[in-house]
Each structure stands twice: as C-alpha cells, then as structure tokens.
N, CA, C and O of each residue as an XYZ file, in Angstrom:
332
protein
N     100.034    101.514     93.713
C      99.873    101.616     91.888
C     101.608    101.652     91.758
O     102.313    102.483     92.331
N     102.076    100.618     90.924
C     103.348    100.901     90.601
C     103.713    100.840     89.236
O     103.343     99.970     88.447
N     104.278    101.569     89.048
C     104.601    101.923     87.515
C     105.773    100.875     87.240
O     106.723    100.791     88.018
N     105.665    100.082     86.104
C     106.921     99.602     85.902
C     107.519     99.782     84.298
O     108.582     99.418     83.796
N     106.431    100.456     83.777
C     107.064    100.910     82.451
C     106.429    101.933     82.290
O     105.216    101.970     82.501
N     107.527    103.566     81.648
C     107.137    104.947     81.486
C     107.865    104.885     79.951
O     108.903    104.334     79.583
N     106.706    105.816     79.111
C     107.292    105.830     77.939
C     106.857    107.443     77.692
O     105.712    107.893     77.724
N     108.160    108.211     77.425
C     107.794    109.734     77.613
C     108.438    110.317     76.164
O     109.447    109.778     75.709
N     107.974    111.134     75.659
C     108.661    111.952     74.326
C     107.719    112.035     73.001
O     107.871    112.853     72.095
N     106.675    110.988     73.068
C     106.095    111.176     71.841
C     105.623    111.935     71.193
O     105.469    113.032     71.729
N     105.182    111.799     69.843
C     104.989    113.477     69.436
C     103.408    113.760     70.049
O     102.732    112.792     70.396
N     102.896    115.093     70.152
C     101.836    115.268     70.723
C     100.588    114.828     69.419
O      99.427    115.106     69.717
N     100.762    114.350     68.414
C      99.811    114.878     67.502
C      99.449    112.957     67.260
O      98.816    112.636     66.254
N      99.845    112.014     68.110
C      99.627    111.117     68.171
C      98.847    110.130     69.339
O      99.248    110.413     70.468
N      98.000    109.224     69.322
C      96.901    108.955     69.908
C      97.881    107.811     70.974
O      98.930    107.227     70.701
N      97.057    107.788     72.245
C      97.736    107.068     73.659
C      97.584    105.886     72.809
O      98.574    105.172     72.974
N      96.775    105.385     71.981
C      96.249    103.787     71.620
C      97.496    103.754     70.354
O      98.498    103.042     70.400
N      97.110    104.797     69.141
C      98.442    104.970     68.307
C     100.153    104.420     69.001
O     100.963    103.557     68.662
N     100.103    105.365     70.011
C     102.131    105.182     70.857
C     101.886    103.560     70.934
O     102.720    102.865     70.355
N     100.865    102.950     71.569
C     100.894    101.979     72.479
C     101.244    100.901     70.878
O     102.257    100.234     70.671
N     100.113    101.047     70.025
C     100.362    100.358     69.164
C     101.563     99.833     68.378
O     101.633     98.693     67.917
N     102.599    100.879     68.260
C     103.762    100.883     67.670
C     105.072    100.820     68.948
O     106.268    101.110     68.932
N     104.326    100.396     69.784
C     105.590    100.425     71.010
C     106.258     98.869     70.690
O     105.904     98.002     69.891
N     107.470     98.919     71.754
C     108.030     97.364     72.341
C     107.143     97.017     73.221
O     107.106     95.807     73.447
N     106.392     97.693     73.813
C     105.882     97.181     75.257
C     104.575     96.104     74.457
O     104.477     94.902     74.704
N     103.728     96.811     73.554
C     102.949     96.005     72.732
C     103.273     94.547     72.180
O     102.813     93.416     72.339
N     104.145     95.056     71.560
C     104.964     93.924     70.733
C     105.664     92.870     71.466
O     106.049     91.899     70.814
N     105.913     92.921     72.861
C     106.581     91.690     73.771
C     105.263     91.460     74.629
O     105.009     90.364     75.128
N     104.684     92.248     74.724
C     103.036     91.626     75.403
C     102.537     90.678     74.502
O     102.413     89.551     74.983
N     102.139     90.853     73.040
C     101.784     89.758     72.131
C     102.399     88.833     71.525
O     101.935     88.207     70.571
N     104.139     88.571     72.318
C     104.837     87.679     71.590
C     104.763     86.864     73.050
O     105.080     85.677     72.971
N     104.414     87.316     74.257
C     104.321     86.592     75.268
C     105.934     86.626     75.991
O     106.244     85.900     76.936
N     106.904     87.657     75.312
C     108.345     87.743     76.367
C     108.183     88.998     77.451
O     109.043     89.851     77.670
N     106.896     88.906     78.064
C     107.005     89.615     79.242
C     106.783     88.682     80.975
O     106.631     89.223     82.070
N     106.823     87.592     80.752
C     106.619     86.937     81.904
C     105.569     87.430     82.616
O     105.680     87.885     83.754
N     104.182     87.335     81.768
C     103.268     87.770     82.655
C     102.812     86.357     83.601
O     103.389     85.292     83.385
N     101.953     86.441     84.439
C     101.929     84.901     85.162
C     100.651     84.615     84.745
O      99.828     85.484     84.460
N     100.356     82.848     84.677
C      99.236     82.776     84.081
C      97.910     83.198     84.708
O      98.014     83.847     85.749
N      96.773     82.960     84.291
C      95.787     82.826     85.076
C      95.486     82.304     86.262
O      95.562     81.076     86.310
N      95.098     82.979     87.445
C      94.890     82.759     88.913
C      93.612     83.019     89.746
O      92.702     83.831     89.581
N      93.764     82.350     90.419
C      92.305     82.602     91.108
C      92.433     83.878     92.115
O      93.268     83.956     93.016
N      91.586     84.729     91.843
C      91.715     86.187     93.075
C      91.045     85.565     94.233
O      90.202     84.669     94.242
N      91.680     86.329     95.380
C      91.644     85.794     96.733
C      89.848     85.628     97.444
O      89.292     86.669     97.795
N      89.418     84.851     97.526
C      87.955     84.728     97.651
C      87.194     84.009     96.912
O      86.080     83.539     97.138
N      88.035     83.937     95.783
C      86.827     82.916     94.539
C      87.967     81.557     93.797
O      89.177     81.463     94.004
N      87.508     81.065     93.330
C      87.743     79.844     92.637
C      87.733     80.132     91.118
O      87.959     79.322     90.219
N      87.500     81.128     91.033
C      87.259     81.129     89.348
C      89.012     81.869     88.725
O      89.618     82.721     89.374
N      89.364     81.465     87.799
C      90.618     81.919     87.373
C      90.780     83.089     86.513
O      90.256     83.011     85.402
N      91.522     84.356     86.876
C      91.299     85.620     86.119
C      92.843     86.028     85.447
O      93.914     86.100     86.049
N      92.585     86.250     84.098
C      93.714     86.676     83.680
C      94.444     88.063     84.197
O      93.730     88.909     84.735
N      95.492     88.244     84.082
C      95.919     89.619     84.347
C      95.917     90.526     82.838
O      95.890     90.250     81.638
N      95.951     91.418     83.449
C      95.490     92.514     82.006
C      96.191     94.077     82.602
O      96.522     94.336     83.759
N      96.258     94.801     81.606
C      96.544     96.084     81.472
C      95.187     96.665     81.174
O      94.343     96.201     80.407
N      95.105     97.894     81.997
C      94.131     98.694     82.214
C      94.120     99.934     81.599
O      94.996    100.655     82.078
N      93.394    100.530     80.618
C      93.880    101.678     79.724
C      92.023    102.629     79.853
O      90.891    102.419     80.287
N      92.721    103.556     79.225
C      91.249    104.289     79.152
C      90.479    104.071     77.789
O      90.513    103.032     77.129
N      89.965    104.912     77.558
C      89.132    105.063     76.125
C      89.638    105.227     74.808
O      88.964    105.085     73.787
N      91.158    105.608     74.868
C      91.929    105.682     73.961
C      92.435    104.534     73.212
O      92.872    104.503     72.061
N      92.292    103.553     74.110
C      92.754    102.088     73.784
C      91.815    101.524     73.335
O      90.634    101.744     73.607
N      92.342    100.566     72.441
C      91.495     99.266     71.636
C      91.453     98.553     72.634
O      92.074     98.775     73.673
N      90.480     97.319     72.358
C      90.035     96.459     73.287
C      90.860     95.164     72.793
O      90.603     94.653     71.703
N      91.987     94.594     73.750
C      92.629     93.471     73.113
C      92.414     92.223     74.243
O      91.746     92.307     75.274
N      92.944     91.392     73.901
C      92.991     90.285     75.280
C      93.857     90.513     76.141
O      93.645     89.892     77.182
N      94.681     91.098     76.147
C      95.675     91.810     77.694
C      95.272     93.015     77.983
O      95.843     93.526     78.947
N      94.192     93.851     77.274
C      93.638     95.175     77.736
C      92.563     95.397     77.523
O      91.921     95.409     76.472
N      92.251     95.631     78.763
C      90.290     96.118     78.890
C      90.703     97.596     79.238
O      91.853     97.977     79.456
N      89.511     98.394     79.254
C      88.755     99.740     79.345
C      87.795     99.579     80.168
O      87.051     98.602     80.086
N      87.656    100.541     81.118
C      86.490    101.089     81.851
C      85.244    100.841     81.197
O      85.102    100.931     79.978
N      84.318    100.521     82.023
C      82.764    100.599     81.089
C      82.704    102.124     80.896
O      83.294    102.872     81.676
N      82.042    102.548     79.931
C      81.664    103.949     79.634
C      80.616    104.312     80.765
O      79.912    103.538     81.413
N      80.694    105.609     80.828
C      79.574    106.503     81.575
C      79.772    106.652     82.767
O      80.834    106.206     83.202
N      78.830    107.327     83.710
C      78.953    107.326     84.996
C      77.957    106.497     85.555
O      77.359    105.634     84.914
N      77.711    106.850     87.181
C      76.661    106.231     87.954
C      76.490    104.985     87.703
O      75.371    104.472     87.716
N      77.801    104.202     87.387
C      77.357    102.847     86.970
C      77.009    101.676     88.030
O      77.209    102.000     89.200
N      76.672    100.772     87.880
C      76.351     99.510     89.259
C      77.672     98.976     89.332
O      78.534     98.793     88.472
N      77.623     98.746     90.704
C      78.759     98.118     91.203
C      79.651     97.322     90.719
O      80.877     97.415     90.780
N      78.631     96.085     89.959
C      79.332     95.234     89.190
C      80.118     95.497     87.841
O      80.911     94.708     87.328
N      79.749     96.778     87.340
C      80.957     97.446     86.421
C      81.838     98.587     86.801
O      82.929     98.744     86.254
N      81.290     99.565     87.931
C      82.277    100.028     88.388
C      83.613     99.673     88.697
O      84.567    100.331     88.281
N      83.764     98.354     89.627
C      84.784     97.365     89.922
C      84.871     95.941     89.237
O      85.216     94.953     89.885
N      84.570     95.890     88.010
C      84.651     94.742     87.289
C      84.876     93.368     88.018
O      85.835     92.615     88.184
N      83.545     93.389     88.379
C      83.278     92.342     89.008
C      82.839     91.181     87.863
O      82.022     91.363     86.961
N      83.449     90.179     88.080
C      82.564     89.045     86.660
C      81.804     88.560     86.900
O      81.233     87.856     86.067
C-alpha cells in the first residue's frame, strides 16, 4: 500500500468520520479536484469499476468511500469485494 495523504494531530475526541467530514481531502474528492482516474475495467474483466477510498465502520458510505462488510467468517464474495 502507498499512503499518499496522512493527517496527524486532530483532537482525540473527534471520530474518524468527523475528521474526514471537515478535511480538505473530502472537499477535494467531492469537488473532483484530485484527478482520480475515471472508471476502468479491472484485469480479467470487462466491467468498469470506480476507484474508491476504503475505510472502516467509522466512516459514512459515500460514492467515493466504501467500507468492508461487517462481521467475521464472510463469504469470499464479500470478503474480497467481488462485484
């Protein structure tokens, strides 16, 4: 993995989702100012797929933000985000 943005120093009383909501990163994502590549087919597929940020359950679902399925012992389809 490659970390391209790190935000350190927010108050401990803020949730991860709250920090994202107030961040310049979120604003830039929502205003399409980050040059995110357009949807494209994954290797071995012809289905075009959006590029998204993946966060944990602390984050809200957004068109550009996904969370893993909740729970343990998930079927492979949910465990590795197969469409």
